[in-house]
N, C-alpha and C positions, 0 to 999 in steps of 0.2 A: 477909034482906038478904045479898047476896054479900059475901065478904070483900074489903076494900079492900087490905090489906097482903098482897102476894104471898109465898107460902111459900118461893119460890126466890130471894128477894133478902134481903140482910142488914139489913132494917129501915130502909133509906134511901129515903125517899119524896119525890120532887120533883113538885109539882103546878103546872101552868101554865095559862094562860088558854084556849088553844084548840088546834086541830089543827095550825096552822102552827108554834106554839111546841113542840108535841110533836115534830114532825119536826126542828126546829132542834136541840133539846136531845138528842134521840136521836143525831143525826148527830155532834154535838160530843162526847158521851160515848163514842161508838164511836171517834172520832179520838183521844181521851185514853186509850183502852183501859180505861174504867171503866163501860162500858155494862152489864156483868154485876153491878155493885155498886149501881146506882141504879135504882129503879122510877120511871117517869115516867107521870103520869096527867093528864088534862085535866079541869079543873073547869068547863069550858064557859061561860066569860065571867065578868067580875068581879062581875056581879050575882048569880052563883050560888056564889060562894066561901063564903058563910055556910052554905048548904045542904050543900056538900061537907064542910066542917069539922065540921058537926053530925053528919053521917052517919059521919064518921071516928071521933069520940069514942064514938059509940053502937055501933061495930063491936067489941063486947067479945070476939069470937072471935079477933081478930088485933091489937088495939090494943097489947097488951103486947109485941109483936114490933117496934114502932116505936122506932127509935133516933134518927133525925134526920128532921125534916120541913122541907123547903125549899119556900118559897112564892114563886113568880115572878108579877109583875104589871106590866103597862105603867103608866108614870107617867100617861099620858093627858094631858088638858088641863083646867086649872082644877079639879083634884082634889088631895086629899092621899092618895096611894096608901098610904103607910105607916100612917097613922092608920086608914084603911079596913080594912087587914089586921088591925091590932090589935083593931078593933071586932068583926071577924068571929071572931077567936079568943076574945074575951071571950064572945061569944054562944054559941059552941060549948061553952065550959066550963060553961054553965048547963044543958046537956043531959045530962050525966053527971058526978056528983060524984066518981066514982072515976077516970075517965079525963080528966085535965086536960092541956091544952096550954100550955107556957110561952109567955109573951107577951114577945117581944123588946123591949128598951128602945131599940135602935138598928137601923137598916137595915143589912143585910149581916153583922152580928155575931151569931154563934150564941149562943143564950141557953137556959139550962137545965142540968140535971145528967145524970141517966140518959137522959132524953129531951131533945133539943135542937131548937129551932125557929130557922130563919134566913129572912130575906126578901131578895129581889133585885128592885129596881125598875128597869125598863128604859125609856129608856136609862141613867138614873141618877136617884137620889132628889132630886137638885138640878136636874134638867132635865125638861121636858115631852117627851112623845113616846111611841114604841112600839118594838117589836122591829125594825121596818123601819128606823128611824133608826140602830140599831146596825149593821145590815147595810150600809146606805148609807154609813155612816162608814168601813167597811172598804174601800169602793171610791172614796174621795174623790180619790185620785190617778189613777183610771181616766179615760182621755181621753173616754169616753162621757158622764161626768158633766157636763162643760162643755156638751155638746149638750142634755142633759136640763135643765140650769139655764136655758139659752137658750130652750127650749121653754116652760117655765113663765113666764119673764119675758115672752115674747110673749103668752101668755094674759092675764097681768096687765095689760100695756099695752093690751090690747083689752077690758079690763073683765071678764075671765073668770077671775079668780083663784079658786083653791079655798080652802075653809076649812081651818084648820090641822089639824083632826082627820081630814080626808080626804087631805091632801097626802102623808104618808109612803107610804101604799099606792099612790097614784097615781104618785108618783115612782118607786117600785119597778117598777111595770108598764112605765113608759116606759123605764127603764134596761134592763130585761130585753128589751124590744122591740128596743132598740139592740144588745144583745148577740146577739140572734137574727139581725139583719141582718149583723153582722160575722162571726159564727161559722158561720152557716148552720144553727144549731140551731133547734129548734122549741119549746124550753122557754119557758114564759111566766109562771111564778109562783114564789114564794119556796120552796115545798116541793120544787121540782124541781132546785134549783141545786147542792146540796151534793156531788153526784157529778160535776159538770162539771170538765173539765180546767183551766178558768180560775178555779175556786174555790180559796180558800186560807183556812185557819184561823190563819194566822200574823200577821194584822193585830193591832196593839195594841188595836183596838176590842173584841176578844174577851178581853182579858187579865183583866178583873175577873170576867167570867163563868166563865172557867176556874178562877180562884182560888176562887170561890164553890162550884163543883162539887167541887173538891179538898178544901175545908173539910168538905163533907158526908161524905166517906169517911174523914176523919182525926180529926175532933173527936168 
């Protein structure tokens, strides 16, 4: 099995749900000038978190280099994301009695001694939703949002409302289509937007995520 923990990073591993999240967190880490300090990996969907963590504890060649494991997961809908992560950690700990992962007692709060584990639920552990909800929150004052909301209100009034689990990504697509019209840009998806001149990391919507990342390199 290939080593999971990179030798050129100081043992700070951030694992996220998918490719969109990898792009988001890499861009934010670069903005914060900590990209060289945190390794970011994709566990390829919440249903595969258990497998990733099991492989991590069985990676005896590099597990000892792990200093802080950050786990990011969407809150989703009608789920308990934090309990799900804790369950995956418990499962992983049955795979290797020597390599044990601390199981956090609270979301966001790092837990453990020499090795720490922390969790980040998006948009928040008290809210349902996904990464797209966080990004859309950062644009809530953008004039295009009013047009986007009117579009979905029109769909609803015509009996075409989207289910809640589909709505965030659909809203993001419509918002970016609006940006494309206004700016003349051809970018159409969340992974393309972090280098655009209208993008900013200054929104309070990202404050807790920035704090989480800074915790990873200081605790």
